[in-house]
C-alpha positions, 0 to 999 in steps of 0.5 A: 229496831234490830237489823239482824236476826239472832239464831237460836243457837247463837242466843243460847251461846250468848246466854251461856257466856253472859250467865254466872256459873257457880263453881262445882267439884274441884273448879275453885282449886283449879281457878286458884292454881291458875292464879298462883301460877300467873302470880309466879310468872308475874313475879318473874316478869317483874324481876327480869324486866325493867318497869315500863310500857312493855312490862305493864303490857305483859302484866296486863296480858297475863291478867287477861290470859288468867281470866280467859283460862278460868272462863274456859273452866267456868263456861266449858264445863257443865255441872252434871247436877244441873239440867 
């Protein structure tokens, strides 16, 4: 039995965050641009820092940043052709 009631606005936000958002328009190209720039930065990080925990953490965080940036596009932009 749930302890808390989820309001309609929160339920809608959760549904939006955990639903697949098919790319539209130029989104696919922008996803790729973000990934390419992240790859460039990952390369610089690996070329300029010694292997180790800090380098691995930097690369992990870069992956995380890339995913969040792409999520901003997927979740934040509404397809004008969808209701």
